[in-house]
C-alpha positions as CSV (number, residue, x, y, z in Angstrom):
1,M,-54.2,-17.7,-204.1
2,R,-53.0,-15.2,-201.7
3,T,-50.8,-12.4,-202.9
4,A,-48.4,-10.4,-201.0
5,V,-49.3,-7.1,-202.5
6,R,-53.1,-5.9,-202.9
7,L,-54.2,-3.0,-205.0
8,Q,-57.0,-2.5,-202.6
9,D,-57.7,-2.9,-198.7
10,P,-61.0,-4.7,-198.9
11,A,-63.8,-4.8,-196.2
12,E,-63.9,-8.1,-194.1
13,K,-66.9,-9.9,-193.6
14,W,-67.7,-8.5,-190.0
15,E,-66.9,-4.9,-191.0
16,I,-70.2,-2.2,-191.3
17,R,-71.0,-0.4,-194.3
18,F,-70.6,3.3,-193.5
19,T,-73.7,5.3,-193.9
20,E,-73.9,9.1,-192.4
21,S,-76.5,7.6,-189.7
22,E,-74.5,4.5,-188.6
23,G,-71.4,6.6,-188.7
24,G,-72.9,9.4,-186.8
25,S,-73.8,7.0,-183.7
26,Y,-70.1,5.7,-183.3
27,F,-68.8,9.3,-183.3
28,R,-70.8,10.0,-180.7
29,T,-69.6,7.6,-178.4
30,E,-66.2,7.6,-176.4
31,R,-63.1,5.6,-178.0
32,A,-59.7,4.8,-177.2
33,S,-57.0,6.7,-179.5
34,H,-55.1,3.3,-180.5
35,P,-55.0,-0.3,-179.9
36,Y,-53.9,-1.7,-176.5
37,T,-52.9,-4.7,-174.3
38,P,-55.5,-4.8,-171.6
39,R,-54.0,-4.4,-167.9
40,R,-57.0,-5.5,-166.2
41,E,-59.7,-8.1,-166.9
42,E,-62.3,-4.9,-166.7
43,D,-60.7,-3.8,-169.8
44,I,-62.1,-6.4,-171.7
45,P,-65.1,-5.4,-173.6
46,A,-68.0,-7.9,-171.8
47,G,-68.4,-11.4,-173.1
48,A,-64.9,-11.2,-175.1
49,R,-62.6,-13.1,-173.0
50,K,-64.9,-16.3,-172.4
51,A,-65.8,-16.4,-175.8
52,L,-62.3,-16.4,-176.9
53,E,-60.8,-18.5,-174.3
54,E,-63.3,-21.4,-175.4
55,V,-61.8,-21.7,-178.9
56,C,-58.6,-20.1,-178.5
57,S,-57.0,-21.1,-174.9
58,I,-56.0,-17.7,-173.5
59,H,-53.5,-18.0,-170.8
60,E,-52.5,-14.7,-170.0
61,L,-53.5,-11.0,-170.7
62,G,-50.6,-10.3,-173.0
63,Q,-52.2,-12.6,-175.4
64,I,-55.3,-10.5,-176.0
65,F,-55.1,-7.2,-178.1
66,I,-57.8,-4.7,-178.1
67,I,-58.3,-2.8,-181.1
68,P,-61.0,0.4,-180.9
69,W,-63.6,0.9,-183.7
70,A,-62.4,2.6,-187.0
71,V,-63.9,4.1,-190.1
72,R,-61.5,3.3,-193.0
73,S,-61.8,3.4,-196.8
74,I,-61.8,0.7,-199.2
75,G,-61.4,0.7,-203.0
76,S,-60.7,3.4,-205.0
77,L,-64.2,5.2,-204.9
78,A,-64.3,6.7,-201.5
79,Q,-66.4,3.8,-200.1
80,K,-65.8,3.4,-196.5
81,V,-66.9,0.8,-193.7
82,I,-66.9,0.7,-190.0
83,S,-64.3,-1.5,-188.3
84,P,-66.4,-2.2,-184.9
85,N,-64.7,-2.4,-181.6
86,S,-62.4,-6.0,-181.6
87,V,-60.7,-8.2,-179.7
88,L,-57.8,-10.2,-181.1
89,A,-56.4,-13.1,-179.2
90,L,-52.9,-14.9,-179.7
91,G,-53.9,-18.4,-178.2
92,E,-52.4,-21.7,-177.3
93,K,-55.0,-23.3,-179.9
94,A,-55.7,-20.9,-182.1
95,V,-55.8,-17.3,-183.5
96,G,-59.3,-15.4,-183.2
97,L,-61.2,-12.4,-183.5
98,W,-64.2,-11.2,-181.4
99,T,-66.1,-8.1,-182.5
100,E,-68.8,-6.3,-180.6
101,K,-71.1,-5.5,-183.9
102,P,-73.2,-5.9,-186.1
103,Q,-73.7,-9.0,-182.6
104,P,-70.8,-9.6,-180.2
105,G,-68.9,-12.9,-180.7
106,V,-66.0,-14.6,-182.3
107,K,-66.2,-13.9,-186.1
108,I,-63.3,-16.2,-187.3
109,A,-60.8,-18.6,-185.3
110,I,-57.8,-20.1,-187.1
111,P,-56.3,-23.1,-185.4
112,L,-52.6,-22.9,-185.2
113,E,-52.3,-26.1,-187.3
114,K,-54.1,-24.3,-189.9
115,V,-51.9,-21.1,-189.9
116,A,-49.5,-20.8,-193.2
117,A,-48.4,-17.8,-193.1
118,I,-48.5,-14.4,-191.5
119,E,-48.5,-11.1,-193.3
120,D,-47.4,-8.0,-191.5
121,V,-47.5,-4.7,-193.1
122,T,-46.5,-1.1,-191.5
123,I,-46.6,1.9,-193.2
124,L,-46.1,5.1,-190.5
125,L,-49.1,4.9,-188.2
126,Y,-50.9,2.3,-190.5
127,G,-50.6,-1.4,-189.5
128,R,-52.3,-4.5,-191.1
129,L,-51.7,-7.9,-189.6
130,S,-53.4,-10.8,-191.5
131,F,-53.0,-14.7,-190.5
132,V,-53.2,-16.8,-194.0
133,P,-54.7,-20.2,-193.7
134,F,-56.0,-22.5,-196.5
135,G,-59.3,-20.4,-196.8
136,D,-60.6,-16.7,-195.2
137,S,-57.7,-15.1,-193.4
138,L,-57.9,-13.1,-190.2
139,T,-56.9,-9.5,-190.7
140,I,-56.7,-6.7,-188.6
141,R,-55.7,-3.3,-189.3
142,Y,-54.4,-0.6,-186.3
143,N,-52.8,2.4,-185.3
144,T,-48.7,1.3,-185.2
145,V,-48.2,3.3,-182.0
146,A,-49.3,0.2,-180.5
147,R,-46.9,-2.0,-182.3
148,Q,-44.6,-2.6,-179.1
149,E,-47.2,-3.7,-177.1
150,M,-48.3,-6.5,-179.8
151,E,-44.7,-7.5,-180.3
152,P,-44.1,-10.1,-177.2
153,G,-47.4,-11.8,-177.8
154,L,-47.0,-12.1,-181.8
155,L,-43.6,-13.4,-181.4
156,A,-44.6,-16.0,-178.7
157,L,-47.2,-17.1,-180.9
158,R,-44.6,-17.4,-183.9
159,R,-42.6,-19.8,-181.5
160,R,-45.8,-21.8,-181.3
161,L,-45.8,-22.4,-185.2
162,A,-42.1,-22.6,-185.5
163,G,-41.8,-26.3,-184.5
164,A,-38.2,-27.9,-184.3
165,P,-35.3,-25.8,-185.6
166,Q,-33.9,-27.3,-189.2
167,P,-30.5,-26.8,-190.2
168,L,-29.8,-23.7,-192.8
169,P,-27.5,-24.2,-196.0
170,A,-24.2,-23.3,-196.3
171,V,-24.1,-20.3,-198.1
172,D,-21.2,-17.5,-198.6
173,P,-21.8,-14.6,-196.5
174,G,-20.4,-12.1,-198.8
175,R,-18.9,-8.8,-197.7
176,E,-21.6,-6.5,-198.9
177,E,-22.5,-3.6,-196.4
178,L,-25.9,-3.7,-195.9
179,P,-27.9,-0.1,-195.9
180,F,-28.7,1.0,-192.3
181,K,-32.4,0.2,-192.4
182,W,-31.7,-3.5,-193.5
183,K,-28.8,-4.1,-191.2
184,V,-31.1,-3.1,-188.3
185,L,-34.0,-5.4,-189.5
186,L,-31.7,-8.5,-190.4
187,E,-30.9,-8.2,-186.3
188,D,-34.2,-7.8,-185.1
189,P,-36.5,-10.7,-184.4
190,L,-38.9,-9.9,-187.2
191,V,-36.3,-11.8,-189.1
192,R,-34.5,-14.1,-186.4
193,L,-37.4,-14.9,-184.2
194,S,-34.7,-14.8,-181.4
195,R,-31.6,-12.6,-181.5
196,N,-29.5,-15.6,-181.1
197,S,-30.8,-17.1,-184.0
198,P,-28.4,-17.8,-187.2
199,V,-30.0,-16.4,-190.4
200,I,-28.7,-16.4,-194.3
201,H,-30.0,-13.7,-196.0
202,S,-30.3,-12.0,-199.8
203,L,-30.9,-8.2,-200.4
204,A,-31.8,-6.7,-203.9
205,S,-33.0,-3.7,-205.4
206,V,-36.5,-3.6,-207.2
207,R,-36.2,-1.7,-210.5
208,V,-37.8,1.8,-210.5
209,K,-40.1,2.9,-213.3
210,S,-38.7,6.8,-213.2
211,R,-36.3,8.7,-211.4
212,K,-38.5,10.2,-209.3
213,E,-39.7,7.2,-207.8
214,A,-37.8,6.4,-204.5
215,Q,-35.3,3.5,-204.7
216,R,-37.0,0.3,-202.9
217,R,-35.5,-2.7,-201.5
218,Q,-36.4,-6.5,-200.8
219,L,-34.8,-8.8,-198.3
220,I,-35.6,-12.7,-198.5
221,A,-34.1,-14.5,-195.2
222,L,-34.0,-17.8,-193.9
223,N,-33.7,-18.8,-189.8
224,P,-33.9,-22.4,-188.6
225,F,-37.9,-21.7,-187.9
226,E,-38.7,-19.4,-191.1
227,L,-38.7,-18.3,-194.2
228,V,-38.9,-14.8,-193.9
229,Y,-39.8,-11.9,-196.6
230,L,-39.2,-8.0,-196.1
231,S,-39.6,-5.3,-198.4
232,D,-39.9,-1.4,-198.6
233,P,-43.5,-0.8,-198.5
234,M,-45.3,-1.9,-201.9
235,E,-48.6,-0.2,-201.5
236,S,-47.5,3.5,-200.9
237,M,-44.5,5.9,-202.1
238,E,-43.8,6.5,-198.6
239,P,-40.7,4.5,-197.7
240,Y,-41.2,4.4,-193.7
241,G,-42.3,1.2,-192.9
242,V,-41.9,-2.5,-194.0
243,D,-44.2,-5.2,-195.6
244,S,-43.4,-8.8,-194.5
245,F,-44.3,-12.3,-195.1
246,I,-43.3,-14.9,-192.3
247,I,-43.7,-18.4,-193.2
248,P,-42.9,-21.5,-190.9
249,R,-40.3,-23.8,-192.6
250,R,-42.2,-26.9,-191.4
251,K,-45.4,-26.1,-193.3
252,I,-43.8,-25.5,-196.2
253,T,-44.3,-28.0,-199.0
254,G,-43.0,-26.3,-202.2
255,V,-41.3,-23.3,-203.7
256,H,-41.3,-22.3,-207.5
257,V,-40.3,-19.1,-209.4
258,R,-43.0,-17.5,-211.5
259,D,-43.3,-14.6,-213.9
260,I,-43.7,-11.9,-211.0
261,G,-42.2,-13.6,-207.9
262,L,-41.9,-16.4,-205.4
263,E,-44.8,-18.7,-205.3
264,V,-45.0,-20.7,-202.0
265,W,-47.1,-23.7,-201.1
266,S,-47.4,-23.9,-197.3
267,N,-49.9,-25.9,-195.5
268,G,-52.5,-26.3,-198.3
269,A,-52.4,-22.4,-198.7
270,N,-50.9,-21.0,-202.0
271,I,-49.0,-17.7,-201.7
272,L,-47.6,-15.8,-204.3
273,I,-44.9,-13.2,-203.0
274,P,-44.0,-10.6,-205.8
275,M,-40.3,-10.6,-205.8
276,V,-37.1,-9.8,-207.8
277,P,-35.7,-12.5,-209.8
278,S,-32.6,-13.3,-207.8
279,L,-34.3,-13.4,-204.6
280,C,-36.6,-16.1,-206.0
281,E,-33.8,-18.2,-207.3
282,A,-31.7,-17.6,-203.5
283,A,-35.1,-18.9,-201.8
284,V,-35.7,-22.0,-204.3
285,K,-32.1,-22.8,-203.6
286,W,-32.0,-22.8,-199.9
287,I,-35.9,-24.4,-199.6
288,G,-34.8,-26.9,-202.5
């Protein structure tokens, strides 16, 4: 079962265990300051585009995202891994990841027909993007300075996953004035997929454990193509960011209320999203 909130940020199979000797060799090499979309073919690491084209079907540079190597912590014991130079492809047929080390090559590719959901987390400069199938997920971590460069390719991919529009259930829109952050997000393609797309939504506050804890909110939204969950960051006390789960409606085969949230069956994958009861009930009512 995939859970939307993870207590750790585990190592991926293609990442390299950090040692002083291995880490030192990386620190002596030049690196870009943050991820980027290549402007020229020459910007792509040798061999990456050809390898990804074969499995993903890439038509333009905007479907490619280059992620420089980074050292990051995993777990709670100050363990570290090296995430090698990587290239993400948001292709016409599949989503794929090529890495330079331990050996250059495509480490994982998920055909679009097998993608069940997209998990998208941003907290200040930390970004984590996952493509969730029934089986192993493809997850990248990146500096959110590059978020704007990624958006066009990611939106195009979501439209390929969306399929035909489905009608929205009749819902009383109410007159609640949304807080500024959520009002802006509700108008964003992150929720609507297209700025002109209709959407129904429900917003709720998460019960805090103490007065010192910052108020957190969650939003569930339904547009003609997707079920979208948004939340203030749940992995950090930092309020500047958003957690999200985006699930194509045509792939949803069931939704159920569980003790800790909403269980969604999508394309064979079982996804559990910690969510307040009122939002779970709204989602079940909308999806049926």
